[in-house]
Steps between C-alpha positions, in 0.01 A plus 500: 500500500558128551800366695668367180470847337660663807790248487558569131500875567760464777720282281505770230597762770784277628626443137514875426661580831784247424540649156577841656827358639609349170721670241213488254284729713491858357714742688224749566286226649787384727576851611135562592494183707820584671387850585153420631562155631184372336364407167189666372192284439484620138857391438449156651160402374380420152246735356279212401413370852136549423230743620428534868190318635173684430330677792207323667168628352330575836224750560341657809173402658362841405565425133334157527206638692437763230492239217161402360446146369216386274281192585640153452426395143369149583488227237261301725364739762630425856684177392738577209687836506779602267835343572630143506270222627593138552213257432594176670336155495583128502579334166187419294280708731359723221739796508493551123126478486473763781738753353341465157156549655630812677640639180179453301275642770725802555497575125122474493471708821317216669519444878776282643435373856211739505720816434504739207776465238682756286472392127786603272736251339688195632799288401506128586838322470367140489841340508377146567213506247463428136290723268237226467467460882485869559231547239290219643526631850413850404195381310391294798530791733314731261205250506513475881507874559289603206761698316524574130810583307441866513504486881859382499640694201785625725629146554851437372714190564845349431602134535872574538712761664863551601628470856537814706879495460461468126282797431153430630495843673579669171231299320236602752607864484470485123150342535388775733616767262304338213198423717486774768142393611632172638391473865584133568789271409491140605808282479413127519737373649772686686748211468509537127632855504705541818880517458717208631644540847874600513720242676601755765151632552288398796148356446327777679687770302427324171127472586477858619680638195269297274176667607683824578610532134128480394408757765752745363348455160141543618606815691537666159132458431276616789188336359651159408460172692736210427384156616774238536354146510698271732481164677427437867676293766325191619582585864385866498235567765412856389502714195858616549679187617327313216708685245754263351854626577624727771316798651693714257246446219214631711710776646594625156145519375230747587216245554459127531179317404506132603249222416495291814337162557306510825253277685226726362624478140728721286548858635690803367733643764595859442803691619599841365652835588197693363238239573298574816248210458707183578216264592525172301249468206340155445556377148205289383494331158216461271360176368781484233764545770584856416568782747195721530689799649195602698497755780587386850134503612378308203780250515453451869126434450582250227765333720254475791239352267744229388605424863139484606420247237793287603395506864139408432611220274732369779208506750277330248770229465479427872757732658380650828779666699699796370804276481321241290351765277836655443654164404211408274494846325881535495481843661686661784356450849478875562323555174238229579450642856428852364271367222305275734425802722370684200295207373348441839408871530343483149305188578682283249627262778384410848680364810314193627763458770799698620791474261305335214310642200227374267275626226156613610258204487291438190657796333690534174775744596501640141124545474347841572342534840216731609419642840222713650574867407514608868779253576805693366760452779672238704298574809169492314564150375642367826841342485599304196186565294609813314396646165788476247677822403430692186787441251574803300683480174720801429549569136806692380394712196773520243336738256488874500424525868858401593664720243274798553585516867877470444725783599730511201766707678542223759565237231 
């Protein structure tokens, strides 16, 4: 009971006590008060004071220990569980392209970041798009990922939706009732549906209640993930501090996926209550500038290949020291140092003097090189003359092999 309610309750007691001494008080009531010296609670208090507070729904450890829980029903295995996820990126960084790619690949049961996906149905609230733009983007991504219309038959969208305080929760509950196979709801963007802040409400409380309201909704559907697309701060130096607003937004969500610009290129930083693998995932783009959503290993290999080319081009342009190479290639010094060690070990560069690097003489760094078959190690070649490594291309099969090996119960 709040302090104001207690004060109102005491005022009513005082008023009825004073009435006992007045001529208008019934005689029997005055006699009872005079005899006992007190006034009964029932006589003084209104009957409509409201129900007593409910008891706390606690349980013992023995009860919790005896409960059995099924596996997490991942939407994207290891990276996107049920619940509320903030997907955060700077403006114009490709957030909408990324979430639309995720939706289409999940529907088609194709890998995302090298992990299995669940299929089912999805709802995309494209609140900043037109029908023409959404159609064009979807067609573009179908061509890139090799998807036909039948692959994404569970795709539903809306271009407008009410705010949360004007019935969005009821709209989404109704949608889930009509389309119970929905596994993914994406709201692009959060700012279009969050309620305004009350004048007396603190910023942290407002942010926390915003994502907390969606978490309460998602809790009704144990297999549903809700992605809230949101903007990033310019000053954020990690995946959580980059979220625009207070820490309340991230605290109220279950997971936060942040597209971060780093010296090595864009990376996806992952934070989540049920996500054990929190290592950043490189985010390479294809020739058209689209996110490839490759696995971490494939994306890292592609990132290293791009960095390698930049370093070799910088040396070819005349840069010699790591500092000069970093400036010419526009790369971080630490990245250049690490790559130069690898390139030297692989025989792609040599060190004519301490602290300087050059390309091997009379050698095209991109041409294939052959070595005697017995020379298969650093020691056998003696110093800098080393056979280049074998580059293996890992192909992710997206056909029956992925689906046949999927444990349906876990998804």
